[in-house]
C-alpha positions in Angstrom: -46.7 -193.7 22.0 -43.9 -190.5 21.5 -40.4 -191.3 23.1 -40.9 -187.8 24.9 -44.1 -185.8 25.6 -44.3 -182.3 27.1 -46.9 -180.4 28.1 -45.0 -177.3 30.4 -45.5 -174.3 31.9 -42.7 -172.3 33.6 -43.2 -169.0 35.1 -40.1 -166.8 34.1 -38.9 -162.8 34.4 -40.9 -161.4 31.8 -43.4 -164.1 30.8 -44.5 -167.5 30.9 -42.6 -170.5 28.6 -45.4 -172.7 27.3 -44.2 -175.4 25.6 -46.2 -178.6 24.1 -44.1 -181.1 21.9 -44.1 -185.0 21.2 -41.1 -186.2 19.6 -40.1 -190.0 18.7 -36.6 -191.3 18.7 -35.1 -188.3 17.2 -33.1 -185.0 17.6 -35.7 -181.8 17.9 -33.8 -178.4 18.2 -34.9 -175.3 20.1 -34.0 -172.3 18.6 -34.5 -168.8 19.3 -33.0 -165.7 20.5 -31.4 -165.3 24.5 -33.7 -165.3 27.2 -36.2 -166.9 24.9 -37.0 -169.8 27.4 -34.6 -172.7 25.5 -32.4 -173.6 28.6 -35.4 -173.6 30.8 -36.8 -176.6 28.8 -33.6 -178.5 28.9 -33.7 -177.9 33.1 -37.5 -178.8 33.1 -37.4 -182.2 31.2 -34.1 -183.0 33.8 -35.9 -181.6 36.8 -33.9 -178.5 37.5 -36.3 -176.2 37.6 -40.1 -176.0 39.0 -42.6 -176.6 36.1 -46.2 -177.6 35.8 -47.6 -179.9 33.5 -46.0 -183.3 32.1 -43.0 -184.8 31.1 -43.5 -188.2 29.7 -40.5 -190.7 28.6 -41.8 -193.6 27.0 -44.9 -193.9 28.6 -43.4 -193.2 32.2 -44.4 -190.0 33.8 -41.3 -188.2 34.8 -43.3 -185.0 36.4 -42.8 -185.9 40.0 -39.2 -187.3 39.7 -36.4 -185.7 41.5 -33.3 -185.1 39.3 -31.7 -188.0 40.0 -34.4 -190.7 39.3 -34.7 -188.7 36.0 -33.0 -190.8 33.1 -31.3 -188.5 31.7 -28.1 -187.5 30.1 -27.2 -183.6 30.1 -24.4 -181.7 28.2 -24.4 -178.5 29.7 -23.1 -175.3 27.5 -19.2 -175.0 29.3 -19.6 -178.9 29.2 -18.7 -178.5 33.5 -16.0 -181.1 33.7 -14.5 -181.6 37.1 -10.8 -180.5 36.7 -9.1 -182.3 39.1 -10.6 -185.5 37.4 -9.4 -187.8 34.4 -11.4 -188.1 31.1 -11.7 -191.4 32.6 -12.7 -190.1 36.1 -15.1 -187.4 34.8 -17.1 -189.8 32.6 -17.0 -192.4 35.2 -19.2 -189.7 37.4 -21.9 -190.1 35.9 -21.7 -194.7 34.9 -19.6 -197.4 34.1 -17.7 -195.8 31.1 -17.9 -199.3 29.5 -17.0 -198.7 25.4 -18.0 -195.1 25.1 -14.7 -193.7 25.2 -13.7 -195.5 22.4 -17.4 -194.8 20.8 -16.7 -191.4 20.8 -12.5 -191.6 19.5 -11.4 -190.9 23.2 -9.8 -193.5 24.6 -6.4 -192.4 24.5 -7.4 -189.4 26.1 -8.4 -191.6 29.0 -5.7 -190.7 31.8 -5.9 -186.7 30.5 -7.1 -183.2 32.1 -9.5 -181.5 30.9 -7.2 -178.4 30.7 -4.9 -180.5 28.7 -7.9 -181.0 25.9 -8.7 -178.8 23.1 -12.4 -177.6 23.0 -13.3 -180.5 21.0 -12.1 -183.2 23.0 -13.9 -181.6 25.6 -17.1 -181.4 23.4 -16.6 -185.2 23.6 -16.1 -185.9 26.7 -19.3 -184.3 28.3 -21.1 -186.3 25.6 -19.5 -189.3 26.8 -20.2 -188.8 30.6 -23.6 -188.1 29.3 -24.0 -191.6 28.0 -22.5 -193.1 30.6 -26.0 -192.9 32.3 -27.2 -194.8 29.9 -30.2 -192.3 29.5 -33.3 -192.4 28.0 -33.4 -189.0 26.9 -30.1 -186.9 25.9 -30.4 -183.2 26.3 -27.8 -180.6 25.4 -27.2 -177.3 26.0 -25.5 -175.2 23.3 -23.3 -177.8 22.0 -21.1 -176.6 19.7 -21.0 -172.4 21.1 -17.6 -173.1 23.2 -15.5 -174.2 19.8 -13.9 -171.6 17.5 -14.9 -171.6 14.1 -12.8 -174.3 12.2 -13.4 -176.8 15.5 -17.0 -176.0 15.1 -17.4 -177.5 11.9 -16.0 -180.7 12.4 -17.3 -181.6 15.5 -20.9 -180.8 14.0 -20.6 -183.4 11.4 -19.4 -185.7 14.3 -22.3 -184.9 16.7 -24.8 -185.7 13.8 -23.5 -188.7 12.9 -23.6 -189.7 16.8 -26.7 -188.5 17.5 -28.0 -190.3 14.6 -26.1 -193.2 15.6 -27.8 -193.5 19.3 -31.0 -192.5 18.2 -32.5 -191.5 21.2 -35.1 -188.7 22.2 -32.6 -185.5 22.0 -33.3 -181.9 22.6 -30.7 -179.5 21.4 -31.4 -175.8 22.4 -28.6 -173.5 20.1 -28.6 -169.9 18.7 -27.5 -171.2 16.0 -29.5 -171.9 12.4 -26.8 -173.5 10.7 -26.3 -175.9 14.3 -30.3 -176.7 14.5 -30.4 -177.8 10.9 -27.3 -179.7 10.8 -28.1 -181.8 14.4 -31.7 -182.0 14.1 -34.6 -183.8 12.0 -36.9 -180.8 13.6 -36.2 -177.1 14.2 -38.6 -175.6 16.7 -38.4 -171.6 16.2 -39.1 -170.3 20.3 -40.0 -166.9 20.8 -41.3 -165.5 24.3 -41.7 -169.1 25.4 -43.7 -170.0 23.0 -42.9 -172.1 19.3 -43.9 -170.1 16.7 -43.1 -172.4 14.0 -42.0 -176.3 14.0 -40.6 -178.1 11.1 -37.5 -179.6 9.1 -35.1 -176.8 8.4 -36.0 -176.6 4.8 -39.9 -176.2 5.9 -38.8 -172.9 7.5 -36.3 -171.6 4.8 -39.3 -171.9 2.4 -42.0 -170.9 4.1 -41.4 -168.9 7.0 -44.1 -168.7 9.6 -43.0 -164.9 11.0 -40.7 -162.3 10.0 -38.7 -163.5 12.7 -38.4 -166.9 11.8 -36.8 -166.2 7.9 -34.3 -163.5 9.9 -33.0 -166.5 12.2 -32.7 -168.4 9.3 -30.5 -166.4 7.8 -32.9 -164.4 5.1 -32.9 -160.5 4.2 -36.1 -159.2 5.5 -37.3 -155.9 3.7 -41.1 -154.0 5.0 -43.2 -152.9 2.1 -46.7 -152.7 1.3 -48.0 -155.6 -1.4 -50.6 -154.9 -4.1 -51.2 -157.6 -6.8 -50.4 -156.9 -10.7 -51.4 -159.0 -12.8 -49.6 -162.8 -12.0 -47.3 -160.7 -9.4 -47.6 -158.8 -6.4 -45.7 -155.6 -6.5 -43.9 -154.6 -3.1 -42.8 -151.0 -2.3 -40.1 -150.7 0.2 -39.8 -147.6 2.6 -37.2 -146.1 0.1 -39.5 -146.2 -2.5 -37.6 -149.2 -4.3 -40.0 -151.8 -5.5 -39.4 -155.7 -5.3 -41.8 -158.0 -7.2 -42.6 -161.8 -5.6 -45.1 -164.8 -7.7 -46.7 -164.9 -3.9 -50.1 -163.4 -3.6 -50.1 -160.7 -1.1 -51.8 -157.4 -0.2 -51.4 -154.5 2.2 -48.4 -154.5 4.5 -45.9 -157.3 4.4 -42.0 -158.6 4.9 -40.5 -159.7 1.6 -38.2 -162.3 2.6 -34.9 -162.9 -0.2 -32.6 -165.4 1.0 -28.9 -164.3 0.6 -28.0 -167.2 -1.7 -30.2 -166.4 -4.3 -28.7 -162.8 -4.7 -26.1 -162.0 -7.4 -23.8 -159.0 -7.8 -23.1 -157.2 -10.7 -21.4 -153.9 -11.5 -24.0 -152.8 -14.2 -28.2 -153.4 -14.4 -28.0 -157.5 -15.5 -29.7 -158.2 -19.2 -31.3 -161.4 -17.1 -35.2 -162.2 -16.8 -34.6 -161.4 -12.9 -36.8 -158.8 -11.3 -35.9 -157.0 -8.9 -32.9 -155.1 -8.9 -31.1 -153.1 -6.0 -28.4 -150.7 -6.6 -27.1 -149.0 -3.6 -23.4 -149.1 -1.9 -21.3 -152.2 -0.4 -21.4 -151.4 3.2 -19.6 -154.7 4.3 -18.0 -157.7 2.7 -17.1 -160.6 5.0 -15.7 -163.9 4.2 -17.1 -166.6 5.4 -15.0 -170.0 4.5 -15.0 -170.4 0.8 -18.0 -167.4 0.7 -18.4 -164.0 0.6 -21.1 -161.8 2.4 -21.6 -158.5 0.7 -24.3 -156.2 2.2 -25.6 -153.9 -0.6 -28.4 -151.3 0.9 -30.8 -153.7 2.9 -30.0 -156.7 1.1 -27.1 -158.8 1.9 -26.0 -161.4 -1.2 -23.5 -164.7 -0.6 -21.6 -165.3 -3.4 -18.4 -167.6 -4.0 -14.9 -165.9 -3.1 -14.2 -166.5 -7.0 -16.7 -164.3 -7.6 -16.1 -161.6 -5.1 -12.4 -161.8 -6.5 -13.6 -161.4 -10.1 -15.7 -158.3 -9.2 -12.9 -157.2 -7.0 -15.5 -156.6 -4.2 -14.7 -153.6 -1.8 -16.6 -151.3 0.8 -17.9 -147.9 -0.3 -18.2 -148.8 -4.3 -21.9 -149.2 -5.8 -22.9 -152.6 -7.0 -26.7 -154.3 -8.4 -27.9 -157.0 -6.4 -30.5 -158.7 -8.4 -32.8 -161.7 -7.8 -35.5 -163.5 -9.2 -39.3 -162.7 -8.3 -39.7 -166.8 -7.5 -37.1 -166.1 -5.1 -39.0 -163.5 -3.3 -41.2 -164.9 -0.4 -43.6 -162.5 1.2 -45.2 -163.0 4.9 -48.4 -160.9 5.8 -48.0 -158.6 8.8 
């Protein structure tokens, strides 16, 4: 018996959310573009929006229960803390704090007000309040979106450890694939109210079901026409560039390559790689200890050391290179 079983139908503005999902005591991330229906899934489980179908938790049917009778811990995107209450007061509003403040490392903040807290501390208070209800299901709506990048990295690690320790059926809504991959055992990609692919993050990267899934996971998506040539497939892009893949395909396809598979050089390299794109650098963006460099239609992710060694600058010409085995093909 699944810990959480959903079979939901909710009419939204321009489409209908249709979701069937079973989870054990694990974290499942629901990702996708804005307006896809992600937050509606959480609100339907909590009973905050009318939904046809079934919400079943540990074998008990919640479908006709009002929100106050559903054993749900809900962390809202903006945390929704009461500004006039202390940390302890915010947590106690949901239930006896018990040891939850100590468990989340915020016991020393018990008498502070939300305005006195950092973003990461507010996030932990919101989670503590959700856990004070001793919920059967945990719902997190964009739990890291309000944090700055430096805080986000640290809190992501802490939240992942906490979710593993809790062992509750948990749904996390996010628009960030990195957050989803770090927090969840499985990731479901929701587009226009329907799950287009569900699996581990590495499965979505290795075998994306659609170009959108690949793009959402960070891949470069190049459209072209494929034809098989011996052991390789040749894909001619719209600008007449030809790339090759070991995947089999015919006709119109999306050729997918991930930035970490791409290397950069000033001249055509003398190696076994089959794919080369020579183009102008349009963007150079540092990200932590990496640098994302866009060359023509291809974005590469290289180390800061490599970027410094090549002295990469916008407006100059570089060669982006990757292997045929790194090119995934999705038929359109």
